[in-house]
C-alpha positions as CSV (number, residue, x, y, z in Angstrom):
1,M,74.3,135.4,126.6
2,T,71.1,133.6,125.5
3,G,70.6,129.9,125.9
4,R,70.8,129.4,122.2
5,K,74.1,131.2,122.0
6,I,75.5,129.1,124.9
7,I,74.4,125.9,123.1
8,T,75.9,127.2,119.8
9,L,79.2,128.0,121.6
10,A,79.3,124.7,123.3
11,L,78.7,122.8,120.0
12,S,81.4,124.8,118.3
13,L,83.9,123.9,121.1
14,L,82.9,120.3,120.8
15,V,83.5,120.4,117.1
16,G,86.8,122.0,117.7
17,V,87.9,119.3,120.2
18,A,86.7,116.6,117.8
19,A,88.6,118.1,114.9
20,L,91.7,118.4,117.1
21,S,91.5,114.8,118.4
22,S,91.0,113.4,115.0
23,N,94.4,114.4,113.7
24,R,96.8,111.6,112.8
25,N,100.0,113.0,114.3
26,Y,101.8,110.6,116.5
27,M,104.8,110.9,118.9
28,W,106.6,107.7,119.6
29,F,108.1,106.9,123.1
30,D,110.7,104.1,122.7
31,C,110.8,101.9,125.8
32,E,114.6,101.6,126.0
33,A,115.7,105.1,125.0
34,N,113.2,106.7,127.5
35,Y,113.5,104.2,130.3
36,K,114.9,106.7,132.8
37,A,112.8,109.6,131.7
38,L,109.5,107.7,131.9
39,S,110.1,106.2,135.3
40,N,108.2,109.0,137.0
41,P,104.6,110.0,136.5
42,D,105.4,113.7,136.5
43,S,107.8,113.2,133.5
44,I,105.0,111.4,131.6
45,R,102.6,114.3,132.2
46,F,105.3,116.9,131.3
47,Y,106.0,115.2,127.9
48,L,102.4,114.6,127.1
49,E,101.6,118.3,127.7
50,R,104.6,119.3,125.6
51,V,103.8,117.2,122.5
52,H,100.1,118.0,122.7
53,S,100.9,121.7,122.7
54,I,102.8,121.5,119.4
55,G,100.2,119.5,117.5
56,F,100.3,115.8,118.5
57,D,97.0,114.3,119.6
58,N,98.3,110.8,119.6
59,V,101.2,109.0,121.3
60,V,102.6,105.6,120.8
61,V,104.2,104.0,123.9
62,D,106.5,101.0,123.7
63,V,105.5,98.4,126.3
64,K,107.4,95.4,124.9
65,S,111.0,95.7,124.0
66,I,113.1,93.8,121.4
67,M,114.3,91.7,124.3
68,G,110.9,90.2,124.8
69,E,110.6,92.0,128.2
70,V,107.6,94.2,129.0
71,L,106.9,97.4,130.9
72,Y,103.7,96.3,132.7
73,D,102.9,93.6,135.2
74,S,102.6,90.5,133.0
75,R,101.9,86.9,134.0
76,I,103.5,85.7,130.7
77,A,106.4,87.9,129.7
78,P,109.4,88.9,131.9
79,Y,109.3,92.3,133.4
80,M,111.9,94.8,132.1
81,S,113.8,95.9,135.2
82,P,116.5,96.9,135.9
83,F,117.6,98.7,132.8
84,D,120.0,101.5,132.1
85,G,121.0,101.6,135.8
86,V,117.4,102.2,136.9
87,E,115.2,99.8,138.9
88,R,111.4,100.0,138.4
89,P,109.1,98.4,140.9
90,R,106.8,95.8,139.2
91,D,103.7,97.8,140.3
92,Y,104.9,101.0,138.5
93,D,102.1,101.3,136.0
94,M,103.7,103.4,133.3
95,M,100.9,102.7,130.8
96,G,98.3,103.5,133.3
97,W,99.8,107.0,133.8
98,F,100.0,107.6,130.1
99,I,96.3,106.7,129.6
100,K,95.3,108.8,132.6
101,Y,97.2,112.0,131.6
102,G,96.7,111.5,127.9
103,H,93.0,111.2,128.2
104,E,92.8,114.2,130.4
105,L,94.4,116.2,127.6
106,G,92.0,114.7,125.0
107,M,94.8,112.6,123.4
108,N,94.7,109.1,122.1
109,V,97.1,106.7,123.7
110,F,98.4,103.7,121.7
111,A,100.7,100.9,122.9
112,S,103.4,99.4,120.8
113,L,104.6,95.9,121.2
114,N,107.6,94.4,119.4
115,V,106.4,91.0,118.4
116,F,108.8,88.5,116.8
117,C,111.9,89.5,118.6
118,G,113.4,88.2,121.9
119,G,116.9,89.5,122.4
120,H,119.3,92.4,122.2
121,N,122.5,91.0,120.7
122,F,124.7,93.9,121.8
123,M,123.7,93.3,125.4
124,D,123.2,89.5,125.3
125,R,119.9,90.0,127.0
126,G,116.4,88.8,126.4
127,I,114.3,85.6,126.3
128,I,116.6,84.0,123.6
129,Y,119.4,84.2,126.1
130,T,117.4,82.6,129.0
131,D,114.3,80.5,128.8
132,H,113.7,80.4,125.0
133,K,117.1,79.8,123.3
134,D,115.5,77.4,121.0
135,W,113.1,80.1,119.6
136,Q,115.8,82.2,118.0
137,S,116.0,82.5,114.2
138,I,118.4,80.3,112.4
139,C,120.0,82.4,109.7
140,Y,121.7,81.1,106.6
141,D,124.5,83.6,106.8
142,K,127.4,83.6,104.4
143,G,126.9,79.9,103.6
144,K,126.5,78.7,107.2
145,L,123.4,78.1,109.4
146,V,123.9,80.3,112.5
147,P,121.6,81.2,115.4
148,V,120.8,84.9,115.3
149,S,122.3,85.4,118.8
150,Q,125.7,84.7,117.3
151,I,125.5,87.4,114.6
152,K,126.8,90.3,116.6
153,D,126.6,93.0,113.9
154,N,122.8,92.8,114.2
155,Y,121.3,94.0,117.5
156,N,117.9,92.4,116.8
157,G,117.6,89.0,118.3
158,M,114.7,87.8,116.2
159,I,112.6,84.7,116.7
160,N,110.9,82.5,114.2
161,P,107.5,83.8,113.1
162,A,106.4,80.5,111.6
163,D,106.7,78.5,114.8
164,P,103.2,77.8,116.1
165,E,104.4,77.8,119.7
166,I,106.0,81.2,119.3
167,Q,102.8,82.5,117.7
168,E,100.7,81.3,120.6
169,Y,103.1,82.9,123.1
170,E,103.2,86.3,121.3
171,L,99.4,86.3,120.8
172,S,98.8,85.5,124.4
173,I,100.9,88.6,125.4
174,L,99.0,90.8,123.1
175,K,95.6,89.5,124.4
176,E,96.8,89.9,128.0
177,F,97.7,93.5,127.4
178,V,94.5,94.4,125.6
179,A,92.4,92.9,128.4
180,A,94.5,94.6,131.1
181,Y,94.1,98.1,129.5
182,P,90.6,98.4,128.1
183,E,91.0,102.2,128.0
184,C,94.0,102.0,125.7
185,D,92.9,103.5,122.4
186,G,94.9,101.2,120.1
187,L,97.8,98.9,119.4
188,I,100.6,99.4,116.9
189,F,102.5,96.3,115.8
190,D,106.2,96.5,115.4
191,R,108.6,93.9,114.1
192,V,105.9,91.5,112.9
193,R,108.5,90.3,110.5
194,Y,111.5,88.1,109.9
195,D,115.0,89.1,110.7
196,G,115.9,89.4,107.0
197,M,116.2,87.4,103.8
198,T,118.6,85.0,105.6
199,A,116.0,83.9,108.2
200,D,114.6,81.5,109.2
201,F,116.1,78.3,107.9
202,S,115.4,76.0,110.9
203,P,114.3,72.4,110.4
204,L,110.8,73.5,111.4
205,S,110.7,76.2,108.7
206,R,111.9,73.7,106.1
207,R,109.1,71.3,107.1
208,L,106.4,73.9,107.0
209,F,107.7,75.3,103.6
210,E,107.7,71.8,102.1
211,E,104.1,71.4,103.3
212,F,103.3,74.7,101.5
213,L,105.0,73.4,98.3
214,G,103.5,70.0,98.5
215,H,106.9,68.2,98.1
216,E,110.3,68.0,99.6
217,V,113.1,70.5,98.9
218,E,116.0,68.3,97.8
219,N,118.8,70.9,98.3
220,F,117.9,73.0,101.4
221,P,118.6,75.8,101.8
222,E,120.6,76.3,98.6
223,D,117.4,75.8,96.5
224,I,116.0,78.9,98.2
225,L,119.0,81.1,98.9
226,S,122.3,80.3,97.3
227,W,125.6,81.3,98.8
228,Y,127.7,79.1,96.5
229,D,128.4,79.4,92.8
230,S,128.5,76.5,90.3
231,K,132.2,75.8,91.3
232,G,131.3,75.7,95.0
233,H,132.9,79.0,95.8
234,L,131.3,81.2,98.4
235,R,129.6,84.3,96.9
236,K,129.9,87.8,98.4
237,E,126.1,88.1,98.3
238,W,123.4,85.5,98.3
239,A,121.6,84.6,95.1
240,R,118.1,83.3,94.4
241,G,117.5,79.6,94.3
242,K,114.8,77.9,92.2
243,Y,112.2,78.1,95.0
244,F,113.1,81.7,96.0
245,K,109.7,83.2,94.9
246,E,107.7,80.5,96.6
247,W,109.7,81.0,99.7
248,C,108.9,84.7,99.7
249,E,105.2,84.1,99.2
250,W,105.2,81.5,102.0
251,R,106.9,83.7,104.5
252,A,104.6,86.7,103.7
253,G,101.6,84.3,104.1
254,V,102.9,83.4,107.6
255,I,102.8,87.1,108.6
256,H,99.5,87.7,106.9
257,D,97.8,84.8,108.7
258,F,99.2,85.9,112.1
259,I,98.0,89.5,111.6
260,E,94.6,88.2,110.5
261,R,94.2,86.0,113.5
262,T,95.5,88.6,115.9
263,H,93.2,91.2,114.5
264,R,90.2,88.9,115.0
265,E,91.1,87.9,118.5
266,L,92.0,91.4,119.8
267,K,88.9,92.9,118.4
268,A,86.9,90.2,120.1
269,I,88.3,91.5,123.4
270,N,87.9,95.2,122.6
271,P,85.8,96.0,119.5
272,K,86.8,99.7,119.8
273,L,90.5,99.0,119.7
274,Q,92.4,100.6,116.8
275,I,94.9,98.3,115.3
276,G,97.9,99.6,113.4
277,D,101.2,98.5,112.1
278,Y,104.6,100.1,111.5
279,T,106.8,98.9,108.7
280,G,109.6,100.4,106.6
281,A,108.4,102.2,103.4
282,W,110.8,100.5,101.1
283,Y,108.3,98.1,99.6
284,P,110.5,97.1,96.6
285,T,112.8,95.2,99.0
286,Y,110.6,94.7,102.0
287,Y,109.7,91.2,100.8
288,Q,113.1,90.3,102.3
289,V,111.7,90.5,105.8
290,G,108.6,88.5,104.9
291,V,106.1,91.3,104.9
292,N,103.5,92.4,102.4
293,W,101.9,95.6,103.8
294,A,100.1,96.4,100.6
295,A,96.3,96.0,100.1
296,D,95.3,92.6,98.8
297,S,93.9,94.3,95.7
298,Y,97.5,95.3,94.7
299,D,99.4,92.8,92.5
300,P,103.1,93.2,93.1
301,S,104.0,90.6,90.4
302,V,103.1,93.2,87.8
303,D,105.9,95.4,89.1
304,F,108.5,93.2,90.8
305,D,110.2,90.0,89.7
306,W,110.4,88.5,93.2
307,A,106.6,88.1,93.5
308,T,104.5,85.2,92.3
309,P,101.0,85.9,90.8
310,T,99.5,84.7,94.1
311,Y,101.8,86.8,96.3
312,R,99.0,89.5,96.3
313,N,96.9,87.2,98.6
314,T,99.4,88.0,101.4
315,G,98.6,91.7,101.5
316,Y,97.1,92.9,104.8
317,A,96.6,96.7,104.7
318,Q,92.8,96.3,104.6
319,M,93.0,94.8,108.1
320,L,94.5,97.9,109.7
321,D,93.0,101.1,111.2
322,V,96.2,103.0,110.7
323,Y,99.4,102.2,108.8
324,M,102.7,104.0,109.7
325,T,105.2,103.9,106.9
326,G,108.9,104.5,107.8
327,L,110.1,107.2,105.4
328,Y,113.6,106.9,106.7
329,Y,115.4,108.6,103.8
330,S,118.0,111.2,103.5
331,Y,116.4,112.6,100.4
332,I,113.2,114.5,101.0
333,T,111.7,115.3,97.6
334,K,111.7,113.7,94.2
335,K,113.6,116.7,93.0
336,D,116.3,115.9,95.5
337,I,116.7,112.5,93.7
338,D,116.9,114.3,90.3
339,R,119.6,116.6,91.6
340,A,121.6,113.7,93.3
341,V,124.8,112.5,91.6
342,G,126.5,109.3,92.3
343,G,123.7,107.6,94.2
344,P,122.2,108.2,97.6
345,K,124.4,109.0,100.6
346,G,123.6,108.5,104.2
347,Q,120.5,106.4,103.7
348,S,119.2,104.3,106.5
349,S,120.5,100.7,107.0
350,E,117.1,99.4,108.2
351,A,116.2,95.8,107.6
352,G,115.5,95.1,103.9
353,L,116.5,98.6,102.7
354,H,118.7,98.8,99.7
355,L,120.5,102.0,98.6
356,E,119.0,102.7,95.2
357,L,118.5,106.0,93.4
358,K,114.8,105.9,92.8
359,Y,112.0,108.3,93.6
360,C,110.5,105.9,96.2
361,Y,113.7,106.3,98.2
362,S,112.7,109.9,99.2
363,V,110.2,111.0,101.7
364,E,107.9,112.4,99.0
365,G,108.3,109.4,96.7
366,G,108.1,106.8,99.4
367,A,104.8,108.3,100.7
368,E,103.5,108.3,97.1
369,L,104.3,104.6,96.7
370,A,102.8,103.7,100.0
371,K,99.5,105.4,99.2
372,Q,99.5,103.7,95.7
373,I,99.9,100.2,97.0
374,T,97.6,100.5,100.0
375,K,94.9,101.6,97.7
376,G,93.1,103.9,100.1
377,V,92.0,101.0,102.4
378,V,93.9,102.5,105.4
379,P,95.2,106.0,106.4
380,V,98.9,106.2,105.7
381,V,101.0,108.1,108.3
382,G,104.4,109.2,107.2
383,S,107.0,108.3,109.8
384,I,110.2,110.3,110.3
385,Y,113.3,109.0,112.1
386,V,114.9,111.9,113.8
387,E,118.5,110.6,113.7
388,Q,118.3,109.9,110.0
389,Y,119.5,113.5,109.8
390,L,122.5,113.3,112.0
391,G,125.1,115.9,110.9
392,R,122.4,117.6,108.8
393,M,119.6,118.3,111.3
394,K,118.4,121.3,109.2
395,K,116.7,118.7,107.0
396,F,114.6,117.3,109.9
397,A,111.9,119.9,109.8
398,P,111.5,119.8,106.0
399,A,111.2,116.0,106.2
400,V,108.4,116.4,108.8
401,Q,106.7,119.0,106.6
402,Q,106.9,116.7,103.6
403,A,105.4,113.8,105.5
404,L,102.5,116.0,106.5
405,R,102.0,117.2,102.9
406,S,102.3,113.7,101.4
407,T,100.3,111.5,103.9
408,E,97.5,111.7,106.3
409,G,99.7,112.7,109.3
410,V,103.2,112.2,110.7
411,M,104.8,109.9,113.2
412,V,108.0,111.1,114.8
413,F,110.5,108.6,116.2
414,D,111.3,109.3,118.8
415,I,110.9,111.8,121.6
416,S,114.3,111.0,123.1
417,H,116.1,112.3,120.0
418,L,114.2,115.6,120.2
419,N,115.7,116.1,123.7
420,K,119.2,114.8,122.7
421,H,119.5,117.2,119.7
422,G,117.5,120.1,120.9
423,L,114.9,119.9,118.1
424,W,111.7,120.9,119.9
425,G,111.6,124.4,118.3
426,D,112.3,122.9,114.8
427,L,109.5,120.4,115.2
428,E,107.0,123.0,116.4
429,K,107.8,125.3,113.5
430,A,107.4,122.3,111.1
431,M,104.1,121.3,112.6
432,K,102.7,124.8,112.2
433,A,104.1,125.4,108.7
434,K,103.2,122.0,107.2
């Protein structure tokens, strides 16, 4: 073989590797569900090789749980051990092994950190149960102000995103991680949001909101969220108060400003760091968790009655390198919606998601909406929740295929469910068929 042919072959191989590594298919490794499985470096290498072989060049590894505990040696956050009957030594460097083996395979390794949460309410575990009880969200639930740790039908023990002390604490953890792992390719934010529409109604949130308004709220919290009718009777569902829209804009501004600052300070530590975000795709109701993941060039007040004309200023998609949109729907195509009778059945009960029979509440339609309102400023990756299809797992592979057709890639949540339900073969066929 001549020197020119060797060079040509080498270049073609490099192009092939570059093309492979540029795909936007992500496998998610949840920290709690995979705690046992990922407590051994050999298991990490095995799963990386397996997901890479079927078309995933990116992995997302949870390193900070909803309890506020972390899976690396932190000077700030508590270490997550023991868990699920397993003890991990503090010097077990799970993320280090992911980066080592992932990079050997030519994969990108992202970390995920749950941000504004600090407890697991089904376990009574986390920082809101120990050192930071005062940080937990105060929810206006069924007409009463209740700490989120007392709401036991909600496993998320969320904290108050508007609290400056909490913001400093969470940002310090993110910065610590980025500095500790300079070879980590990126960071995916998760739960950079409020608990729901009923949070947070603490005295601090009231004061900060009144500063935003420029005057006091005479009847707090009923002027924002009303649980009582004109006769003083408790409603079955909350209703909007007179400052409801302003409250929605203020909360979305809190999240926008935190992401803007975090983006700036993390990029200062590692300019090459890719910064992404995961949210639910159900934008028509996602305002309820205080998040505007649209581009700032999109004006939701044109389409939705909960948005003020200035709500658009809270959009942050343009600050992201990748956006993962949770297409957690039972319906896959818009034709499925057309064929449906009596409303959607089996839809997800994720935060802020309402069960409505609209195109955007299908995998295809949700992806379409996400691309429309992010305005092309960030790649949109359709995200599929495996156990959305419990009892009808034949729909899992078509959902993956639809996400691949409708967006720039697919994120599968999560690898533990593939093992639990024996879906590796289905996923491989879906990835090849697209």
